[in-house]
C-alpha positions in Angstrom: 88.0 -48.9 -229.4 91.1 -50.5 -230.9 92.8 -48.9 -233.9 95.2 -50.8 -236.1 97.4 -50.4 -239.1 94.5 -51.8 -241.2 92.9 -48.3 -241.0 96.1 -46.5 -242.1 95.3 -46.7 -245.9 91.9 -45.3 -245.2 93.3 -42.3 -243.3 96.0 -41.7 -245.9 93.4 -41.8 -248.7 91.2 -39.3 -246.8 94.2 -36.9 -246.4 95.0 -37.3 -250.1 91.5 -36.3 -251.0 91.9 -33.1 -249.0 95.1 -32.1 -250.8 94.9 -30.2 -254.1 94.9 -32.1 -257.3 97.6 -30.6 -259.5 98.3 -31.5 -263.1 102.0 -31.4 -263.9 103.9 -31.7 -267.2 107.2 -33.3 -267.6 108.8 -30.0 -268.4 107.7 -27.2 -266.0 108.3 -24.6 -268.7 105.7 -26.2 -270.9 102.0 -25.9 -269.9 99.8 -29.0 -269.7 97.9 -29.5 -273.0 94.1 -29.8 -273.1 92.4 -32.2 -275.5 90.1 -30.7 -278.2 88.0 -32.3 -280.9 88.5 -31.4 -284.6 85.2 -31.2 -286.6 84.6 -32.2 -290.2 87.4 -31.3 -292.5 89.8 -30.9 -289.6 88.1 -27.7 -288.4 89.3 -26.3 -285.0 86.6 -24.1 -283.5 87.0 -21.6 -280.7 85.8 -18.5 -279.0 87.6 -15.5 -277.4 85.8 -13.8 -274.4 86.8 -11.2 -271.9 86.9 -11.8 -268.1 83.2 -11.0 -267.9 82.4 -13.6 -270.6 81.6 -11.1 -273.3 82.8 -12.0 -276.8 85.9 -10.3 -278.1 85.3 -9.4 -281.8 87.8 -8.7 -284.6 90.9 -9.9 -282.6 93.7 -11.9 -284.2 94.0 -15.5 -283.2 97.2 -17.5 -284.0 97.5 -21.3 -284.4 101.1 -22.5 -284.0 102.1 -26.2 -284.5 105.1 -28.0 -282.9 107.4 -27.1 -285.8 106.7 -23.4 -285.4 104.4 -23.0 -288.4 101.7 -20.4 -287.7 98.4 -19.5 -289.2 96.2 -16.5 -288.2 92.5 -15.7 -288.4 90.2 -13.1 -286.9 87.2 -13.6 -284.6 83.7 -12.7 -285.8 81.3 -10.4 -283.9 80.5 -13.2 -281.5 84.2 -13.8 -280.7 84.2 -17.1 -282.6 87.0 -18.3 -284.8 87.8 -21.4 -286.9 90.9 -22.9 -288.5 90.1 -25.4 -291.3 92.3 -28.3 -292.6 94.0 -28.8 -289.2 95.7 -32.2 -288.9 95.7 -34.0 -285.5 98.7 -32.7 -283.6 99.7 -30.5 -280.7 99.1 -26.7 -281.1 99.5 -23.4 -279.3 96.5 -21.1 -279.7 97.1 -17.4 -278.8 95.2 -14.2 -279.1 93.9 -11.2 -277.1 96.5 -11.7 -274.4 95.5 -15.4 -273.9 97.4 -18.5 -274.8 96.7 -22.3 -274.5 98.3 -25.5 -275.5 96.0 -28.1 -277.1 96.1 -31.6 -278.5 93.8 -31.6 -281.5 92.1 -35.0 -282.3 90.1 -36.0 -285.4 86.4 -36.8 -284.7 86.9 -40.6 -285.0 89.7 -40.9 -282.4 89.0 -38.0 -280.0 88.9 -39.1 -276.4 85.6 -38.7 -274.5 87.2 -35.9 -272.4 88.0 -33.9 -275.5 86.4 -30.4 -275.5 84.3 -29.5 -278.6 86.4 -26.3 -279.1 88.8 -23.9 -277.6 87.7 -21.2 -275.1 90.2 -18.4 -274.6 89.7 -15.7 -271.9 91.2 -12.4 -272.9 94.1 -11.3 -270.7 94.3 -14.6 -268.9 92.8 -13.0 -265.8 91.9 -15.6 -263.2 89.0 -14.7 -260.9 88.2 -16.8 -257.9 85.1 -16.5 -255.7 86.7 -18.3 -252.8 89.9 -19.9 -251.7 89.8 -23.6 -251.0 91.5 -25.4 -248.1 93.7 -27.3 -250.6 95.0 -24.0 -251.9 95.9 -22.9 -248.4 97.6 -26.2 -247.6 99.6 -26.3 -250.8 101.1 -22.9 -250.0 102.4 -24.1 -246.6 105.0 -26.9 -246.9 105.6 -27.0 -243.2 101.9 -27.7 -242.6 102.0 -30.5 -245.2 105.0 -32.0 -243.4 103.2 -31.8 -240.1 100.1 -33.5 -241.5 102.3 -36.3 -243.0 104.2 -36.7 -239.8 100.9 -36.9 -237.8 99.4 -39.4 -240.2 102.4 -41.6 -239.5 103.0 -41.0 -235.8 99.4 -41.1 -234.5 98.6 -44.7 -235.7 102.0 -45.9 -234.4 101.4 -44.2 -231.0 97.9 -45.8 -230.8 99.3 -49.2 -231.7 102.0 -49.0 -229.1 99.5 -47.8 -226.5 97.3 -50.8 -227.2 100.4 -53.2 -226.9 101.1 -51.7 -223.4 97.5 -52.5 -222.3 98.0 -56.2 -223.1 100.9 -56.8 -220.6 99.8 -58.4 -217.3 100.0 -56.3 -214.2 102.6 -57.2 -211.6 101.4 -58.0 -208.1 102.8 -56.0 -205.2 102.8 -57.7 -201.9 103.4 -61.2 -200.6 101.0 -64.0 -200.6 
């Protein structure tokens, strides 16, 4: 079996699929914004739930625009809230110990990936059922460096070994 550099992009792509996908913002201090759709009349809908998914009633939710202007409302018994007359812009929504950054889009121009509303989890507790291999790899930079070095060195070593096999053998002895 002969391996060549033609397979290198395939191997690198496979390694890339194993590494975690991370969304980064230009400024690490600012979180990545999620797209959300505004409904008729520029209404931003949302819900506040606790870590178990139960609605959080009668909690204050604050909508803050990029200029620092803020508006408050309270959640209903089902944990739902609404802000009416919201223009398309970037906003920070906070309440019940949770906070998120959102780009609000009017109905007509909202991207297909825009969520129909804001979902906030009280306390920002993150619960995970299992740890993925990507999470393990991303926490070990020496392992990443070793994988990259192996991805480069192994094809080169195989290619060089194949080149050595093509050289003719020398005869020992007289004719």
